[in-house]
mmJSON file of the N, C-alpha and C atoms, coordinates in Angstrom:
{"data_MODEL":{"atom_site":{
"group_PDB":["ATOM","ATOM","ATOM","ATOM","ATOM","ATOM","ATOM","ATOM","ATOM","ATOM","ATOM","ATOM","ATOM","ATOM","ATOM","ATOM","ATOM","ATOM","ATOM","ATOM","ATOM","ATOM","ATOM","ATOM","ATOM","ATOM","ATOM","ATOM","ATOM","ATOM","ATOM","ATOM","ATOM","ATOM","ATOM","ATOM","ATOM","ATOM","ATOM","ATOM","ATOM","ATOM","ATOM","ATOM","ATOM","ATOM","ATOM","ATOM","ATOM","ATOM","ATOM","ATOM","ATOM","ATOM","ATOM","ATOM","ATOM","ATOM","ATOM","ATOM","ATOM","ATOM","ATOM","ATOM","ATOM","ATOM","ATOM","ATOM","ATOM","ATOM","ATOM","ATOM","ATOM","ATOM","ATOM","ATOM","ATOM","ATOM","ATOM","ATOM","ATOM","ATOM","ATOM","ATOM","ATOM","ATOM","ATOM","ATOM","ATOM","ATOM","ATOM","ATOM","ATOM","ATOM","ATOM","ATOM","ATOM","ATOM","ATOM","ATOM","ATOM","ATOM","ATOM","ATOM","ATOM","ATOM","ATOM","ATOM","ATOM","ATOM","ATOM","ATOM","ATOM","ATOM","ATOM","ATOM","ATOM"],
"id":[1,2,3,4,5,6,7,8,9,10,11,12,13,14,15,16,17,18,19,20,21,22,23,24,25,26,27,28,29,30,31,32,33,34,35,36,37,38,39,40,41,42,43,44,45,46,47,48,49,50,51,52,53,54,55,56,57,58,59,60,61,62,63,64,65,66,67,68,69,70,71,72,73,74,75,76,77,78,79,80,81,82,83,84,85,86,87,88,89,90,91,92,93,94,95,96,97,98,99,100,101,102,103,104,105,106,107,108,109,110,111,112,113,114,115,116,117],
"type_symbol":["N","C","C","N","C","C","N","C","C","N","C","C","N","C","C","N","C","C","N","C","C","N","C","C","N","C","C","N","C","C","N","C","C","N","C","C","N","C","C","N","C","C","N","C","C","N","C","C","N","C","C","N","C","C","N","C","C","N","C","C","N","C","C","N","C","C","N","C","C","N","C","C","N","C","C","N","C","C","N","C","C","N","C","C","N","C","C","N","C","C","N","C","C","N","C","C","N","C","C","N","C","C","N","C","C","N","C","C","N","C","C","N","C","C","N","C","C"],
"label_atom_id":["N","CA","C","N","CA","C","N","CA","C","N","CA","C","N","CA","C","N","CA","C","N","CA","C","N","CA","C","N","CA","C","N","CA","C","N","CA","C","N","CA","C","N","CA","C","N","CA","C","N","CA","C","N","CA","C","N","CA","C","N","CA","C","N","CA","C","N","CA","C","N","CA","C","N","CA","C","N","CA","C","N","CA","C","N","CA","C","N","CA","C","N","CA","C","N","CA","C","N","CA","C","N","CA","C","N","CA","C","N","CA","C","N","CA","C","N","CA","C","N","CA","C","N","CA","C","N","CA","C","N","CA","C","N","CA","C"],
"label_alt_id":[null,null,null,null,null,null,null,null,null,null,null,null,null,null,null,null,null,null,null,null,null,null,null,null,null,null,null,null,null,null,null,null,null,null,null,null,null,null,null,null,null,null,null,null,null,null,null,null,null,null,null,null,null,null,null,null,null,null,null,null,null,null,null,null,null,null,null,null,null,null,null,null,null,null,null,null,null,null,null,null,null,null,null,null,null,null,null,null,null,null,null,null,null,null,null,null,null,null,null,null,null,null,null,null,null,null,null,null,null,null,null,null,null,null,null,null,null],
"label_comp_id":["ALA","ALA","ALA","LEU","LEU","LEU","LYS","LYS","LYS","GLY","GLY","GLY","THR","THR","THR","ASN","ASN","ASN","GLU","GLU","GLU","SER","SER","SER","LEU","LEU","LEU","GLU","GLU","GLU","ARG","ARG","ARG","GLN","GLN","GLN","MET","MET","MET","ARG","ARG","ARG","GLU","GLU","GLU","MET","MET","MET","GLU","GLU","GLU","ASP","ASP","ASP","ALA","ALA","ALA","PHE","PHE","PHE","GLY","GLY","GLY","VAL","VAL","VAL","GLU","GLU","GLU","ALA","ALA","ALA","ALA","ALA","ALA","ASN","ASN","ASN","CYS","CYS","CYS","GLN","GLN","GLN","ASP","ASP","ASP","ASN","ASN","ASN","ILE","ILE","ILE","ALA","ALA","ALA","ARG","ARG","ARG","LEU","LEU","LEU","GLN","GLN","GLN","GLU","GLU","GLU","GLU","GLU","GLU","ILE","ILE","ILE","GLN","GLN","GLN"],
"label_asym_id":["A","A","A","A","A","A","A","A","A","A","A","A","A","A","A","A","A","A","A","A","A","A","A","A","A","A","A","A","A","A","A","A","A","A","A","A","A","A","A","A","A","A","A","A","A","A","A","A","A","A","A","A","A","A","A","A","A","A","A","A","A","A","A","A","A","A","A","A","A","A","A","A","A","A","A","A","A","A","A","A","A","A","A","A","A","A","A","A","A","A","A","A","A","A","A","A","A","A","A","A","A","A","A","A","A","A","A","A","A","A","A","A","A","A","A","A","A"],
"label_entity_id":["1","1","1","1","1","1","1","1","1","1","1","1","1","1","1","1","1","1","1","1","1","1","1","1","1","1","1","1","1","1","1","1","1","1","1","1","1","1","1","1","1","1","1","1","1","1","1","1","1","1","1","1","1","1","1","1","1","1","1","1","1","1","1","1","1","1","1","1","1","1","1","1","1","1","1","1","1","1","1","1","1","1","1","1","1","1","1","1","1","1","1","1","1","1","1","1","1","1","1","1","1","1","1","1","1","1","1","1","1","1","1","1","1","1","1","1","1"],
"label_seq_id":[1,1,1,2,2,2,3,3,3,4,4,4,5,5,5,6,6,6,7,7,7,8,8,8,9,9,9,10,10,10,11,11,11,12,12,12,13,13,13,14,14,14,15,15,15,16,16,16,17,17,17,18,18,18,19,19,19,20,20,20,21,21,21,22,22,22,23,23,23,24,24,24,25,25,25,26,26,26,27,27,27,28,28,28,29,29,29,30,30,30,31,31,31,32,32,32,33,33,33,34,34,34,35,35,35,36,36,36,37,37,37,38,38,38,39,39,39],
"pdbx_PDB_ins_code":[null,null,null,null,null,null,null,null,null,null,null,null,null,null,null,null,null,null,null,null,null,null,null,null,null,null,null,null,null,null,null,null,null,null,null,null,null,null,null,null,null,null,null,null,null,null,null,null,null,null,null,null,null,null,null,null,null,null,null,null,null,null,null,null,null,null,null,null,null,null,null,null,null,null,null,null,null,null,null,null,null,null,null,null,null,null,null,null,null,null,null,null,null,null,null,null,null,null,null,null,null,null,null,null,null,null,null,null,null,null,null,null,null,null,null,null,null],
"Cartn_x":[12.185,12.025,11.093,10.303,9.036,9.386,10.579,11.206,12.052,12.321,13.249,11.791,10.807,9.913,9.395,9.036,8.506,9.613,10.9,11.787,11.969,11.359,11.601,10.107,9.163,8.13,8.086,8.825,8.844,9.814,10.684,11.634,10.4,9.893,9.187,8.03,7.626,6.579,7.235,8.829,9.265,9.668,10.139,10.565,9.477,7.852,6.775,6.484,6.927,6.278,7.213,8.355,9.381,9.229,8.536,8.261,6.981,6.008,4.643,4.818,6.107,6.361,6.803,7.565,7.943,6.867,5.72,5.248,4.063,3.817,2.699,3.5,4.821,5.512,5.359,5.864,5.671,4.119,2.989,1.771,1.518,2.005,1.941,2.932,3.61,4.295,3.415,2.903,1.841,0.555,0.326,-0.835,-0.371,0.798,1.232,1.248,1.968,1.918,0.767,-0.334,-1.53,-2.199,-1.978,-3.015,-1.846,-0.973,-0.14,-0.45,-0.855,-1.319,-2.781,-3.681,-4.829,-5.57,-4.082,-4.277,-4.064],
"Cartn_y":[23.278,22.563,21.648,22.166,21.132,19.766,20.901,19.674,18.307,18.925,17.7,16.903,17.326,16.473,15.783,16.401,15.515,14.351,14.604,13.635,12.465,12.801,11.495,11.01,11.393,10.808,9.902,10.361,9.333,8.398,8.74,7.398,6.077,6.901,5.992,5.265,6.163,5.222,4.407,4.466,3.314,2.038,2.295,1.275,0.575,0.978,0.5,-0.166,-0.183,-0.303,-1.768,-1.617,-2.73,-4.115,-3.481,-4.565,-5.025,-4.152,-5.014,-6.06,-5.733,-6.722,-7.705,-7.725,-9.126,-9.8,-9.128,-9.632,-10.461,-9.317,-10.539,-11.241,-11.493,-12.467,-13.596,-13.705,-14.759,-15.251,-14.234,-14.673,-15.724,-15.244,-15.945,-17.389,-17.352,-18.632,-19.751,-18.964,-19.885,-20.619,-19.653,-19.973,-21.256,-20.935,-21.71,-23.193,-23.303,-24.544,-24.805,-24.327,-25.029,-25.479,-24.484,-25.21,-26.82,-26.896,-28.164,-29.484,-28.782,-29.642,-30.036,-29.486,-29.54,-30.597,-30.65,-31.71,-32.612],
"Cartn_z":[-4.68,-3.471,-3.69,-4.385,-5.19,-6.621,-6.713,-8.171,-7.424,-5.864,-5.043,-4.551,-4.249,-3.852,-5.063,-6.166,-7.333,-8.106,-7.635,-8.181,-7.102,-5.601,-4.871,-4.945,-5.603,-5.865,-6.598,-8.105,-9.307,-8.917,-8.28,-7.726,-6.683,-5.832,-5.181,-5.856,-7.121,-7.85,-8.814,-9.455,-9.873,-9.242,-8.041,-6.933,-6.648,-6.27,-6.504,-7.665,-8.94,-10.172,-10.132,-9.853,-9.876,-9.018,-7.636,-6.728,-7.456,-7.73,-8.452,-9.63,-10.244,-11.461,-10.97,-10.085,-9.195,-8.742,-8.005,-7.624,-8.48,-9.344,-10.717,-11.316,-11.59,-12.272,-11.235,-9.586,-8.618,-9.281,-9.248,-9.185,-10.222,-11.809,-12.879,-12.878,-12.026,-11.847,-11.212,-10.14,-9.172,-10.113,-10.845,-11.885,-12.5,-12.933,-14.347,-13.56,-12.497,-11.361,-11.02,-10.752,-10.059,-11.48,-12.266,-13.881,-14.344,-14.182,-14.253,-13.592,-12.287,-11.218,-11.719,-11.836,-12.266,-13.098,-14.318,-15.723,-15.351],
"occupancy":[1.0,1.0,1.0,1.0,1.0,1.0,1.0,1.0,1.0,1.0,1.0,1.0,1.0,1.0,1.0,1.0,1.0,1.0,1.0,1.0,1.0,1.0,1.0,1.0,1.0,1.0,1.0,1.0,1.0,1.0,1.0,1.0,1.0,1.0,1.0,1.0,1.0,1.0,1.0,1.0,1.0,1.0,1.0,1.0,1.0,1.0,1.0,1.0,1.0,1.0,1.0,1.0,1.0,1.0,1.0,1.0,1.0,1.0,1.0,1.0,1.0,1.0,1.0,1.0,1.0,1.0,1.0,1.0,1.0,1.0,1.0,1.0,1.0,1.0,1.0,1.0,1.0,1.0,1.0,1.0,1.0,1.0,1.0,1.0,1.0,1.0,1.0,1.0,1.0,1.0,1.0,1.0,1.0,1.0,1.0,1.0,1.0,1.0,1.0,1.0,1.0,1.0,1.0,1.0,1.0,1.0,1.0,1.0,1.0,1.0,1.0,1.0,1.0,1.0,1.0,1.0,1.0],
"B_iso_or_equiv":[0.0,0.0,0.0,0.0,0.0,0.0,0.0,0.0,0.0,0.0,0.0,0.0,0.0,0.0,0.0,0.0,0.0,0.0,0.0,0.0,0.0,0.0,0.0,0.0,0.0,0.0,0.0,0.0,0.0,0.0,0.0,0.0,0.0,0.0,0.0,0.0,0.0,0.0,0.0,0.0,0.0,0.0,0.0,0.0,0.0,0.0,0.0,0.0,0.0,0.0,0.0,0.0,0.0,0.0,0.0,0.0,0.0,0.0,0.0,0.0,0.0,0.0,0.0,0.0,0.0,0.0,0.0,0.0,0.0,0.0,0.0,0.0,0.0,0.0,0.0,0.0,0.0,0.0,0.0,0.0,0.0,0.0,0.0,0.0,0.0,0.0,0.0,0.0,0.0,0.0,0.0,0.0,0.0,0.0,0.0,0.0,0.0,0.0,0.0,0.0,0.0,0.0,0.0,0.0,0.0,0.0,0.0,0.0,0.0,0.0,0.0,0.0,0.0,0.0,0.0,0.0,0.0],
"pdbx_formal_charge":[null,null,null,null,null,null,null,null,null,null,null,null,null,null,null,null,null,null,null,null,null,null,null,null,null,null,null,null,null,null,null,null,null,null,null,null,null,null,null,null,null,null,null,null,null,null,null,null,null,null,null,null,null,null,null,null,null,null,null,null,null,null,null,null,null,null,null,null,null,null,null,null,null,null,null,null,null,null,null,null,null,null,null,null,null,null,null,null,null,null,null,null,null,null,null,null,null,null,null,null,null,null,null,null,null,null,null,null,null,null,null,null,null,null,null,null,null],
"auth_seq_id":[1,1,1,2,2,2,3,3,3,4,4,4,5,5,5,6,6,6,7,7,7,8,8,8,9,9,9,10,10,10,11,11,11,12,12,12,13,13,13,14,14,14,15,15,15,16,16,16,17,17,17,18,18,18,19,19,19,20,20,20,21,21,21,22,22,22,23,23,23,24,24,24,25,25,25,26,26,26,27,27,27,28,28,28,29,29,29,30,30,30,31,31,31,32,32,32,33,33,33,34,34,34,35,35,35,36,36,36,37,37,37,38,38,38,39,39,39],
"auth_comp_id":["ALA","ALA","ALA","LEU","LEU","LEU","LYS","LYS","LYS","GLY","GLY","GLY","THR","THR","THR","ASN","ASN","ASN","GLU","GLU","GLU","SER","SER","SER","LEU","LEU","LEU","GLU","GLU","GLU","ARG","ARG","ARG","GLN","GLN","GLN","MET","MET","MET","ARG","ARG","ARG","GLU","GLU","GLU","MET","MET","MET","GLU","GLU","GLU","ASP","ASP","ASP","ALA","ALA","ALA","PHE","PHE","PHE","GLY","GLY","GLY","VAL","VAL","VAL","GLU","GLU","GLU","ALA","ALA","ALA","ALA","ALA","ALA","ASN","ASN","ASN","CYS","CYS","CYS","GLN","GLN","GLN","ASP","ASP","ASP","ASN","ASN","ASN","ILE","ILE","ILE","ALA","ALA","ALA","ARG","ARG","ARG","LEU","LEU","LEU","GLN","GLN","GLN","GLU","GLU","GLU","GLU","GLU","GLU","ILE","ILE","ILE","GLN","GLN","GLN"],
"auth_asym_id":["A","A","A","A","A","A","A","A","A","A","A","A","A","A","A","A","A","A","A","A","A","A","A","A","A","A","A","A","A","A","A","A","A","A","A","A","A","A","A","A","A","A","A","A","A","A","A","A","A","A","A","A","A","A","A","A","A","A","A","A","A","A","A","A","A","A","A","A","A","A","A","A","A","A","A","A","A","A","A","A","A","A","A","A","A","A","A","A","A","A","A","A","A","A","A","A","A","A","A","A","A","A","A","A","A","A","A","A","A","A","A","A","A","A","A","A","A"],
"auth_atom_id":["N","CA","C","N","CA","C","N","CA","C","N","CA","C","N","CA","C","N","CA","C","N","CA","C","N","CA","C","N","CA","C","N","CA","C","N","CA","C","N","CA","C","N","CA","C","N","CA","C","N","CA","C","N","CA","C","N","CA","C","N","CA","C","N","CA","C","N","CA","C","N","CA","C","N","CA","C","N","CA","C","N","CA","C","N","CA","C","N","CA","C","N","CA","C","N","CA","C","N","CA","C","N","CA","C","N","CA","C","N","CA","C","N","CA","C","N","CA","C","N","CA","C","N","CA","C","N","CA","C","N","CA","C","N","CA","C"],
"pdbx_PDB_model_num":[1,1,1,1,1,1,1,1,1,1,1,1,1,1,1,1,1,1,1,1,1,1,1,1,1,1,1,1,1,1,1,1,1,1,1,1,1,1,1,1,1,1,1,1,1,1,1,1,1,1,1,1,1,1,1,1,1,1,1,1,1,1,1,1,1,1,1,1,1,1,1,1,1,1,1,1,1,1,1,1,1,1,1,1,1,1,1,1,1,1,1,1,1,1,1,1,1,1,1,1,1,1,1,1,1,1,1,1,1,1,1,1,1,1,1,1,1]
}}}
């Protein structure tokens, strides 16, 4: 039973990491665009 819980938590963690990576990439795009507007 614990093994299944562990696998479920690991899967959730990977999904969160993927979502965070996409969000971070979007933020970097916004930063680059804003820096271009400033100059």
